[in-house]
N, C-alpha and C positions, 0 to 999 in steps of 0.2 A: 758711627755715622758722623760725617763732617757737617756741623751745624753753622759753619761760618756764613754770615750774612743772612741766615734764615730767620723767619718770624715764627715763633713757637707759642701756641695757645695752650696754657696749662690750667685746666679746671681744678678746683680745690687747691689752688696754688699757695695758700697760706698754711697748709698743714705741714706735718713733719717731712713727708716726702717732697712736698713743694719747695720748702726751704732748702733741702739738700740738692734738689734738682737745679734750682736757680743758682745756688752757689757753684755747682759744677759748670753750668753753662757760662756764667760770668767769668770764671777763672780759665776755662779752656777755649771758649769762643767769644771773646769780648765784643765782637762786632755783631753778634746775634741779638735779637730782641725777644724777650719773653713777656707775653701778656699774662699777668697773674689774674685769674678770673675766680672770684669768690664773693660771698655775700657778707663778710665780716669786715667792716671798715676799720675797726680797732686793730685786727691782725694785719690788715694791709698797711696801716700806718706804722706798725712795728717793723714790718718788712722794709718799708721805705726808709726807716731810720737805719736799718742794717745794710741795705743794698743801694739805696739812693735811687735816682731816676735814670741813671745812665744805662741804657739797654734793658730797662725793666718798665713795663707799663702796668698800671693797677686799675683793673676794671671791676667795679661792683656789679654783681649779677648772680643769678641763681640758675642752675641747670634745669630747674623746673620751668623756667621761662623760655619758651621756644624762640620767641622773637629776639630776646637778648642774646641767646646762644648763637643765632644766625648772624647777628651783627658782629659778635666777638670773633667769629670764625672767618670773616671776610679778609682775604689777603694772607691768611696763615699758610705756612708751608708744612707745619707739623702740628698735630694736636695730641697732647698727652692728657688723658682723662683720669684724674685722680680724685675727683669730688665724690663723696659718698657719706651716707650715714653708716657708721661702722660699729657703734657700741651695741652689743647684743641686747642688753636689757632695755635700752632706749627703743630699739627696733621692735622688741616684743611688746612693749607697752604702747607704742605708737605705730601700729602695723602699717596703716595706709600712708603715713608720712614717710616711712621707709620705702614703700612702693613708689611713691611720687618722686622721691629723690633718686633711688638706686635703679629703678626700672624705667619709669617714664623719663627721668633725667637722661639715662643712657640712650633712649630712643631719640631724645632731642639732640644729644651730641652727635649721634650717627646722622640724623637728618641734616643738621647744620653743616657737618663736614662734607656730606655729599653735595648739598646745594651750593656750598661755597667753593667746592673743588679742592679741598685740602688733600694733598697727595698722600700723606701718611698719618694714620691715627693709631695710637696704642692706648688701650684701656687697661687699668690696673684691676686685677682680681685677687682672690684670696683662696687659701685652702678650705675656708668655710663653705665655698661654693661647691665642693666635691661631696656628693652624697649628703646634702645639707640636712641638719636636724633643727635649725632655728631659722627665723624669718630673715635675718641678715644674710645667711648663706644662700637661702632660696632666692632672695632678690639679686645677689651677685651672680648666681647661676643664670638667672634671666638676663642680666646685663651681658654676660659672656655670650649667650646665644644671640642676643640682639646685635652685638658688635660683629660677631662672625658672620651672621646672616646678612648684615649690612652690605657685605661685598656683592651679594646678588643684585642689590638695588643700585650699586655703583658700577655695574658692568659697562655702562655707557661713558664713564668718566675715568679719570686717572686716580681717583680716591681708592685707597686700600686700607683695610682695617684689621688689626690683630689685637691679641690680649697677652698680658703677662700674668702669671698666677704664682704667688709665693706665700710663705708662712708669716709667723709673727715677726714684727720688726723691732729690733733691739732699741729700747728707749723711746719709742714713739709715744705721742700723747695718748693717754688712756690705756697704755700697756701695763703689764704686771711689774715692770722695773720701777717706775715711779711709785707704784702702790707699795711694793716691798720696802722701798726707801722710807716712805712715810711711816709704815707700820714698824719698821726697825727702830725708829726713834721713839716709838711708844712701848717698845719692849716685847713685842710678840707679833708673829706672822700668821696669816690665815691661808690655808690651801684647801681647795675644794676636794681633792682626792690625791693621795700620795703616790698613786700609780701613773699620774698624768704625764704625757710627753707632748712636746710641740716641736715643729720646725722653727728654725731660727735664722734670721737674715739681718744684716746691718743695712742702714740707710744707704751707705755707699754702694753696697752690693745691689740694692734695689734700683738705684740709678743706673748702675752698670747694665743691669738686665734690660731696662727700658731702652737704653742706647743700643744694646745688642739687637733687640727686636726691631728697632727702627732701621738698623743697618742690614738686617737679613730677611725681613718680612716680605712675603709675596702677597699676603692677604688671606685671612681666615685661620691663621695659626694661633695656638696658645703656647706660649713659651714658659717653661717651668725650670727654674734653676736647680742644680744639684747643691743642696744646702744641708748643714748638719741638723741633727735633732738634739734636744736636751730634755732632761727630766726636771720637772718643776721643783722637786725637792732639792736637786743639785743647785738650781739657781738660788733657792732660799739659803742654802748653806754657803754659797759663794758670796752672797750679799750681806748676810747677817749670821756669821758662824756662832753657834752656841745659843742663839736666841730661840726661845720656845716656839713651836709650831702647833697651831690648832687646826685640825681637819674639820671642815664645816659641812662637807657633803656636796656632791656635784649639783650644779645649778641647772634649772630647766634650759634646754637648748645648748648644753655644753657637752662636748665629747671627751672621752678619756684620751683618745689619740686622733690625730688629724691625717687626712689623705691629701696628696697633691696629684695623684694619678691613679685612676681605677683600672681594674683588669679589662673592663670594656673599652675604655679609652686607649689602653696600651695596644690594642689591635690595630689602631690607625695612628700610632705614634712612633717616633724614632729617637734614638740616642744620637745627639749631635755634638757630643763631647762634654761641654760644661753644662748643657741644658738638655732636657727632653722637650720635644716639639710635638704637640698634638696637631695633626694635620686635618684639614676639613674633609669630611667624609661624604659630602653631597656629590651626587654623580656628575653634576655639570662642572665641577672643579677639575681642572687639569692638575696633575701632580707637579708641584713646583720643581723645576729642574735643579734648583740650587740645593735641594735636599736629597739628591740621589746618593750622596756619600754617607748619609745617616744610616745607622744600623737599626734594623727592625728590632723591636723588643721581644723578649721571650714570651711565649704564650702564658697568659695568666699573671704577667708582671704587675705588681702593685707597688706604688711609692708611698709608704706610710711612715709616720713619725716613730712608731714603735719598732719597726723592722728595718729602719734605715741602716746603711752600712757605716755612716759617719756620725760621730757623737761628740758633743762638747762636754768634757768632765768639769768638775768643780773648779779646778785651777784655770782652765780655759775660759769658763764663764766669768770668773773673778777678774781676769785680765780684760775681758770685753767690757764689763759693766763699770770698771774703774776708770 
């Protein structure tokens, strides 16, 4: 999508994705304006030191605050919703706080976008939202449903809302990469289960996916990238070869393998080349004509991290994390 001259509201803008997204916009569309919306003034000051004030606006606010969200959305052409509580243990220990941020916050984003007439909204989701086994995944599933269904309430306007759904992000804050780096310096790594697999995506690929969604969305889709899987033991070997590994046992709310697309969803999904697209299945939605060239998926198709056709081996992982 050409973002030249556009005003983009980016919730959770000080996070790992937010920094990568702002960097891409500033380098590719220097005349665009990004409103970085987040509640952490320290992280905003750090972003200001990195990007300056040219084309970037820094708005203190919380997606839990409906009034502030509405104000932030005024005059925006694009809204990218990346704000969330995402640490599984924190969500488990503080369940309603996760609901307030990830569920009620998503509703506030949708309401603000519709009321302000923001033409395009893309919300970031996660593989944890597919057949969720922890509260974080359950709240992100709710956020997906709220975003997709928001199109029904936007029928009178030009606002259209879609989601992107992807797996673990390489090197993002709170991910396993910085954890393994810290543990390697102490001479030993911990893994909850040596059979564990995960989907893997880089920050640059995540930004590409959001831009693809903005360019191709008709409203109500969930865009899923075709990305490789990796074995957690291979990542440990890539980052700290020869260092002892201790298996601690799987944690509450943790899966051995992740799903990005279920067999039930695949019945109303298509293969659009580099992505799978989950199409809205509500009867009042017309089939978006732009997807007629997509291929229907095989009956019972499942996109899971342990049965993926593409894998990152130890050497590929070492190249990525280095």
